N, C-alpha and C positions, 0 to 999 in steps of 0.2 A: 366204271365196269371192271370187273375182275376177270382178265382174260384167262386165268387158270381154269375157269369153269367151262370154257369152250374147247371141245375136242372134235376133230374131223375124222370121218370114216371114208376111206377111198373106195371101200366096197359097197357103199350105200347106193351107188348108181346115180348120185346127183353130182353136178359140178361142185368143186369146193367153194367157189364164190356164193353159190346158191345155199350151201349149208351155213355159211357165215351170215348171209342176208336173213335167212329164216330164223336163225338163232337170235340175232339182235332184235328182229321184228317181234318175236314172241316175248323176249325180255321186256321190251317196251310196253306191249299190250297187256302184259300181266302185272305191270307196275314195278318190276324188279329194276328197271332203269327209269329213272324219274325225269320229269321235265327239267331242262337246262343242265343235265348231267353231261359231263364231258366224256366222249368215248376215247379209247386209246388211239394214238396216231397210226396211220396206215403202216408206217415203217416198223413201229414197235409191235403191232399185232401180227404183221407178216413174219417178223423175226421170231416171235413166240410160237406161232403155228407152223413155222418152217415151210412157208409157201412163198410164192413170188409176190412182190408188193402190188403188181397188177391184179392179182386175184382179189386182195382185199379192196383195191381201188374200185373194182367192178361191184363188189357187194355194197360198198358205201354209196357209190353213184346210184344204185338201184334204190336204196333207202332214201336217199335225197330226192330222187325223182318222185317217189310215192309220198313224200312229206313226213316221213318218220324222224329224219334227222336233218340238220342244216349245217352247212359249212360256213364258218366265220373266218374271214381273212386274217391270217397270221395267229389265229387262236386254235383252230382245229374244228372237230365235229361235235355238235351238241344235240341233245334229244329235243325234239319239237314239243310244243303243248297241244295235246289232243285229248281233251277231257272225255270225250265220248268213248274212247278206246278202252278205258280202264274198267274192267269188270270184276276181276278177282284180285284185290290188294294182297300182297305177299308179306307176311310176318309183320304187319302193322305199319310198314314204312310209309305208305302213302297217307294213311290216317295221321301219322305223326306230322307229315309235312303240311297236311291241311290244318292241323291244330296250330302249327307255327305261323302259317300264312293263310288264314281262313278265306275261302272264296265263297261268300254268303249269297251271292246272287242278287243282292240289294245294291241299287246305284247310289242310295244315300243311307248310311247307318249312324243313327244318333246315339252312338255308344257312350255310355257313362264311364267307361274304363279306358278310352283312347287318350293319347296325348299327342301334342304337336311336336314333331322332331325336326321340322324344317329349320327352326332357329337354334338348334343345338350346336354348340361350338365344337364340331368334330375335329377341325384342325388343332384346336388347343388340347383336346383330349389325346389325339395322336402324338403331339409334341410332348405331352407329359408322359406318355407311355415310353417314348424313346429315351427321355431323361431318366425315368425310373430304372430302365433296363441298363443304361450306360453307367449309372451311379451305384445301383444296387447289385447288378450282376447275379452271381449264383446264390447270393444271400436270399433271394426271393423264392428259391426252391427249398429252403429249409422249413422245418415245421415251425409255425408261429404260435403265439399265445392262443389258448383255447377261447378266451374272451374276445379275441380280436386284437390286431396290432395296436400297441399303446399309442403310436402316433395318430392313427385314426381316431381312437377314443378320446384323445386329448382335443383334437380338432372339433370332434362332435360335441364334447362337453362345453367348449367355448361357444360354438355355433348355437346350440340349443339354449344356452343361457342368454346370449344377446338377442336371438330372434323370437324365442318362445317363453323366456323367463324361467326355464327349467333350471332347478338348483341340483347340480349333480357333480361328482367327482368322476374322473375316468375309470376308477375302480368299480363304479356302479353300472357301467355300460357293458352290454353283451352284444357283439355283432354277429348277425346270422343271416343265412341265405333265405330271406323271405319271412313274412309274418308267421306262416305255418310252422316253420321249424321253431321259432321263438316261443310260440304258444305250447308246443310239445315240451320244450325245455322248461317253460314256466310250470307246466303241470307236474313235471318231475320234482321241481323245487318245492312246490306247495305240498306235494305228497310226502316229501321228506320231512318237512316241518310238521305236517300233520301226524306222522308216526311218533313224533316226540312228545305229543300231548297225551295226557292220561285218558281223556275223552276225545276220540276223533270227531271232526266236524262232519256234518252231512254234505255231500258233494253236490251243491246247487249253485248254478250261475245264472244271474238275471241279465237279460238282453233287452235293449230297447225294442219296441215294436212300432214300426218296422226297423230293420237293421241290416248290417252286413251279415248275410246268412252263413258265410263260410266259417265265420268265428263259431257260430252255434254248432255247425256240424263238427268242427274240431273238438269242442268240449263235450259233445255227445259221444264221440269216439273215445274219449278218456273215461267214460262212465258217469259224467255229470248229468244231473237232471236240468233240463233247459227250461227256464221260466221267463216268459215273454211279459214284460212290464209296460204297462200303459204309459204313453207320453202325453203331455199337453203342450201348450205354446212355448214352454220354457225347457222342455227336455223330459227325462225320465222322472216320474212322480215319486218323491221320497216315501209318501205314505203307502203307495202300492209296493214299493221295494221292500219296506219293513214287513208288509203282510206276506210277502213271497217267502220269507225265511231263508233267502239266499245268503251265501257267505261271500260270493264274488259278484261284482256288477261290472259289466263290460259297457262302457260309454264312450261317445264321441262328442264331447262338449263344445269344441271350437267350431265345428261345422258338421252337424250330424248327417250321415248318409242313411237313407236317401232324402230325408225331409228338408235338409238345409237349415235346421234349427241351430241357433247359436245360444248356448246356455248362459244366462246372466249370473252374475256373482252370487246373488242370493240363493239360487238353486244349487250352485256349486258348493256353497258352504253347508247346505242341508245334506248334500250327499257325503261330504267329508265328515259331518257329524254322525251320519249313519255308520260310516266305516269305523269311526273311533269307538263305537259302543262295545265292540267285541274284538278281542286279539286276532281271531282267524279271518276277520273281514278285510277285504281289499277292494279298491277300485282299479279297474284295468282301463287306462285312458288311451284310446286309439286316436292319435292326432291326425285324422284323415284330411288330406288336402288343405291343411291349415295355412299353407304359404300363400294361398290365393284368396285375397280379400281385397274388394274394389272400392270400398267406402268406409271411411273412419279408419282408426288406428287398428293394427293387428290385435287379436284377442289373446291374452297370455294363456299359457296351458294351465289346466287344473292343477297339475303338479306343483306349479309355482305358489299356490296357496296352501299347499299341504304342510302343516307343521308337526304332523305326527307319524310320518313315514307310512302313509296308507295308500299311496298312489303308485301303481305300476305303469310306467309310461312306455308306449310302443309306437314306433314310427318307421317310416320307410322312404326310399328315394324313387319309388315307382311313379309317383305323379310329377315330382319336381325334376327328375332326370328322365327315366324310362322304366317301364315295367320289366324290361329285360335285364336290368343291371342286378336284380335280385340281391340287394343289400338293404337289410332292416336292422333296427336297433332296439334294445330293451334297456330301460333305466330301472334298476331295481332299488327298492327301499333297503335300508340298512340290514334288517333281519334277513331278508332273502339274499343279500350279497353274502352273508355268512353261510347260508344254506347252499349257495352256489359252490362255494369253496369246499364245503363238506360233501356234497352229493354229486357235483357235476364237473369238478375241476379236471377230471381225466378226459373229458370230451374234447375232441379236436375242433378247431373252427371250420365252419362249413363254406367259408368264403375264401377264394384264392387270395394269396398275399399280394399278388400283383394288382388285383382289383382294389384291395384295401389301400395299398400305397398310392395308386393313381388318385383314388377319391380323396385321400388325405391331402395330397398336393393340390387337387382341384379346389377343396375347401379352403386350405391354408393359404393358397396363392390369391385368394379373392375372386377366382373365376366362378365359383358356385353362386356367390352373392350377385355378381353381375349377370349371370344367366338367369337367376330368379327375377331380378328386377326387369330384365328383358321380357321374360315369359309372363310376368304380371301385366305388362303393357300389351302383349299379344293377346292374352286371354281376356283382359278388359275390353279390348277393341271387339273381340268375337262376342263377348257377353253383351256389349251395348248393341252390336249389330243384331243379335238374336232378339233382344227386347224390341228393337224398332220393327223387325219383321213380324213379330208376334202381336203387334198392336191390333190387327184386325181380328185376332183370335179372342180378344177380350169380350167379344159379343157372345161367345159360347163357352168360354173357359175362364177360370180364375188362375192368374199366373203368379207363381211364388218361387222362393229359393234364390232370389236375385241377390246381387252384391257380394257373393262369395262363392267359391267352389267352381265346378266345371260343368254343371248341368242346371237346367230350370225344370219346373214342375207345372203341368197343365191339368187343373182339376175341372172335369166336365160339369156343365150346368144344365144339360139337356137330357139327363137320365140314361145315357148310353153306358154300356159296360166296357171295362178295359179290354176284354177279348174282342169285342166288336170293333173298337177303335184300332187295335193293333192288326187284327186280321184285314181290315179294310185297307190300312196302310201297306201291309205286306204284299197284298194283291197288286199293288201299284208300284212295287219296288222300293218301299221305305220301311226301314226297321226302326221301331220305337220300343220303349220298355214300360211295363206297368208296375205300379206300386206293389201289387200283390206278389210280384216276383221276389220281393224282399221280405216276405213273411207278414205283411200287414193284415191285421184282422179287417175283414171287409164289411163288418156290420156295426151299426151303432147299437148302444145299449137297448134301444127300443126294438131292435130286431130288423130295422130298416136297412137296406143296402147303402153303404157309403158311396158317395160320388166317385166315379172313376178318375184316377190320377195317372198321367202319363209323364215319364221322365224323358227329357231331351238333352242329351250330352252334346256338346259343341266343340270340345278341345281338339279333336282329331279332324274336323271338317274345315274345308276351305270356305271363303265367303260365297263362292259360286255354288258349292254344295248346299250351303245353308239356304240360299235363295231358292235353288231348285227344289230341295226337299220340302221346305215350308210352303212353296207355291203349290205343290201337289197336295199336301195336307190340308191347305186352305180350301181347295176345290172339294176335298172329300169330307171334311169335318164341319165346314161352316155353311 
């Protein structure tokens, strides 16, 4: 609370404590003071307002008695949570808070984007932070390399080669704050290369259907024509890709979202052949949640099979660590590395140097690998638990997408629609997600409606939440 905004008027006819009480109450009711926000101490507020401390004590006691604020021993006074009081959010602050910590009203949310943070080594992360600050000091506050700090890029190149088979040097890696920024940077690079050609290429990008819709929205904002290319059991169809006349193809070969398809080597080679036919063609490989595979050996990245510098590789730590870390990376083929230095070398890095240094230590010290091994075990147990709980659902659904990733798919066999299944679940406090939300065409070539497919994410759920949620869905859907 900013006490500078509170002024008292001795001519108003109200006691001073009443004026303080009413002001703070109004600030809470209009959302200017948010849940769990700390108020000034009675002493500091009394000194600022030039009133006795007992006057402020009276105002605070009244607010406590009415439930607007609460006193916490040795900590001070804090705003209570009273959802029903908020009517007019001021300057978007309340909406921002809700976006950061959404209160959906669902008692179980089968989100496909959640992760499990219970096993994250917070003590190790804090220890590395202290080590970095003690050793690096004020160097961390200097402007770093636009591509990202060299130490992190070296660690990433080693990690990507050992875990995903990616062949790259640190000079090929760009560090950025999220995939959105890196796609904007990539568009600038491609545009610069295009301007050097005698005949500019047509701005078309092919996306798998269904796919990660945000990527499509990003390219649409760049002025690209978005072409949805049909998939089969092996991934994006090369014949349909050729027919689309696209110059870029955005694919997720290691574990396609949302279908869970793993692209076999034969299909990968077909896509690489497509890209090699024209100099302006590239494959953008989004290595979505590739770290989590529960059966067989890890699938190497498409980039590892690229012998002609045609794959642009993009990855993130949002699934392996946390969505909040906001560190992603781009591995550029040779021609685009040159374009980066020519067109984008003046851009500053969008990731704090402190975060980069901590992550580099986390990877280089072996903590990241141990964390991944631990999380694979945690997610494998949740995956297996989900499959056991879903056994009764086989009477009405086909279950797929198992053995990798962080969600499963249920395809309805009783002629119900996605909207019907989702709304039925929502009325009983369960949130599920439909395939159509990810841009899937919902009709067969014959014109008949495709069976409804529901996505159930499990990474962010406890075992009890899985049991409770699926018990409700079983009563509703079976």
